[in-house]
Steps between C-alpha positions, in 0.01 A plus 500: 500500500387602847651329801231365724585744785434795260144411382337734755738780397416435132125503565532829690694651211230433254259710691747757645644594158175509312519180298192307611228614744210310637274301518300799372328709605724517807303773675199266508692189612567368158331242265689182444641465149518871415830693516618846390837600349676810638708726280803270510293197417329671209837629373640145514183358322509758229869451433441120463202560264713749289781248475259223396314719246829616343634142467172352367476763234851395389369137489218602275208511752217747483308618808115500545272609784154352567216562746530340840129412510346259249144356459416158642516324164871572471564301814268219403691460179841527665400231752565720803144478636530122491859435589645811675433327835710429811429213743435643843455375857255691724498455876149446620573649835705820436427546123873504416542444125828341373604384147519118526799433269711771663404378846595149411826601339602675821395202704679243272790677338640181353186410310405630150163668567475694178263316265362267774139421467243628754435143607863428577536828681193421701645160596818673620298733721282220641776239551731753676209659698609851396335786697445867481817670623298780672252296701614138475170387338517210248452616140202381303475443119695693238280762330544698173565867503493716182760773495313728251385840619141569377341834428218657303532739207218736416147362551577154639756378247712237678875546456822402669826667581764324298718252704775531226593732217556214251129428418433858409795485249356192331178691433697732271621225272301604189628859532859384565485277192406799282739741675806277454392422134478128582878465565555233761587459773305796632690627810308714741505579872272670753560656838223569746289414807341161573278396794457179686289450812777307676386292800763609753757725328837493675859570433474878435481587130572143379135407528252792467132540406590791267832457324704575187566279204737533211411227250651424158317301232626337180228401250678236288440213261570139584764461233662821598528379867728227373691705237550831687752737360573697820591175679828458310663797661427381855509122488854477657418734794476299826208535745430352850244227429330282754282263320210314666672169495791638709241637746346162545843387616489787761770696316452876538830626336463574135748387225661765269402374158465654151173509317654278231601235751159524677330427177729212407432349839114549466492734794352761268288429195503801275770754401254794511414412861866465585538857360229620737686349802819676381319832468356472849851416629656784316246760635561366848883503481515865380322600825815402695408165667804285572507159318484294817149608599328446169340183371236373257277243653286281271144412587431132526231356267255497795580856593459653156180662389282271296568694177875544550747300293783623721549745795803627686527744789796735526576515873720711725635364826421722790599487867153590629270292277718236333470458122264766361351488148544834315417377153312212331565381146213303354426316179128564480449322161198621305265471801425870556428600142291189441288573809450865418428411138223260617341744742520808274413322171827632346729300273854540618650266236764665289762400235845463653710368215527540121185295441191725544276199520675363802352679796547464876420661831820647636674356810577732794826509685486717817761658733323651805704714744372621844658851544399507872689172559797636298516810722492298825761246391727755350493703821576199707794383290636855479483557881828470683631587839875587525725575779605866489659635817275532801178459304414246235431636152178403326534487120256422229720383209255557220643548156532878421233492232238384759586701802227754610764777493803500276678787675490670839660846542615647834672815608769419757362765736141613481568838666747601234297708244754451221521124536122477518455712187750301302351168604146615409625618159661156439177332603307722259739418212478127567117518498507689173729227361227253600709329754274415794657680793430576865623801694557489881671721754344381821762300696875427515655376184531143638135476580416647161697222325335231721146618408580467133683158542179344638290651220738348243624829356815405301680839513531793743647840422653715773557868448789619726732802539719390212197500280486879542860531378518264205144400421563133586299268728543163642302208352455208743418146382232323716645154496877574537454827684803615295499879391636665192530875427322626187443833339140597520488523117589136473236368749209446269696309234680287764183396682316418182772265389452308824129443481458394138 
C-alpha cells in the first residue's frame, strides 16, 4: 500500500503515465464525475476484463450485452424511479448540494449512518447545528434526489440511461431460459456502461456519473439454493468475513472463516449464496491483491435493500480513501422477475425440479463488480517506492498478466546501427508472438528501466555488444532487478511461461 508521504507522487503517476486523466474534458475545465483512461489505463482495464471473461467461461457463465437506454416502464417496474433516491442537503445561501448520509458519516464516524431514517438524520443535523462547510449557513430539511438520467427517444418517448447493467440482463430471462434449454442455474454476465447523476462525485474514478459495471447473475430455484452442487468443492475455503453483528460492536477486522462454518453459525443462509461470495473472492484474489487488504462486509438489516435477503460488499483497504467497495454480492430473491412479470404481463414461472406441475419464479443471486474501482485500488496497492541509490525507484508491482506492457526492449546505445537493428528485430518478433511489447531507445539504460518500472512492465530486454556476437540478450526482472542471459530464440517461450 501507499505510504502517506507518497500519495501525491501516486496521483501524479496516474496522469503522467497515462492511466487516468480528468475530470474530462480537461481542455474545457472538466465536468465532475467524468474521467478518461489513457493508453496504460485502457490496457490495464482490458487485461482485467480478459482475465475475468476467461475465468467465467470456465465456471460456466455466458456473456450478454444489452442497450444502455431503456423506456420508462422498465424503471417503473424495477423500482428505480421510486427508490433510486439519495437524501440531500441544499444550502439556501450558496446552493451547495451534499449527500446527507455521507455528510453525517464524515461528521460522526463512530455512528452507523447507513440505513438510518430521514427523520433520525434530520434530528442529528438539527441537534448538532450542522452547517454548510462552504458558507457556514445552517442546513434546512433533507430533500430527495433521484439519480436517474432522463432522456427522450424519437418523438417524445421518455427513457432513462440505465443506472446499472443488472436490470437489462433480467429483461432477457425468457430468451435465456430457452437458450440454456431450461437447465438451472442459468449463469450469465454482462459488462458495460451505467450512468448515475451523482450529487457531488468525488474520489476520482471511485464515484463517477458514467462508469463501468461487470455483473454476474445466477437464476436459480429455491431448493437448488440450499442443495447446490458447486458448493461442495469450495465449502472449506476460508474467506475474510465481517458480519453485521461484529460491526455493531465496532469491529472492523474480518474473521477468516470457511463457507461451511459460516453456514453452521448462521452467518450465511444458503450454500448457493456462499458459492457466490467464494467466486467474487476468487476473481479478486487472482488480480493480485494481498490478503490483508481484502474483506467482505455484510449489510445490516437496516442497510439492505428492501428486496434483499442478504448483501455483502467486497472491500479493499486503501491509503487515500479507506475501505473501498469493489464488488457487491446480493441475494435479490424473486423480486426482479416478479416485478417485470407484473408490468410486462409475462409469466416467468418455470418448472425447476422433476415435477412439471410444480412451478416457481427463479431467485436471482448477483455478483456486481466495479471495474473502475478495481483499477484504482489495484494501482494503489501495486504502487511502491523503493530506495535505489541516489534516486528512489517507483515500481508498480502488477501481476505480469495485467501489466500494460509485458516486455520493453532497448538497445544499449541508440547510435549503434547494429544494436538498434537487432533490438527492433527482437521487438518485431515479440509482437508477432503476441507478447505485448514496447520499444524505446531515448535515454540512458537506467532511465529506460525506471520508466518501465513505474508503468508495471515485468520484464526488460537489453541488446548489447555481446548480443551481436552470440545472439543473446539480458532479461531483467522488474521486482528483483536481477538479470539473466538468454538466447533470442528462447525469449518468447520463456516470457510466456511467466505470464500464464
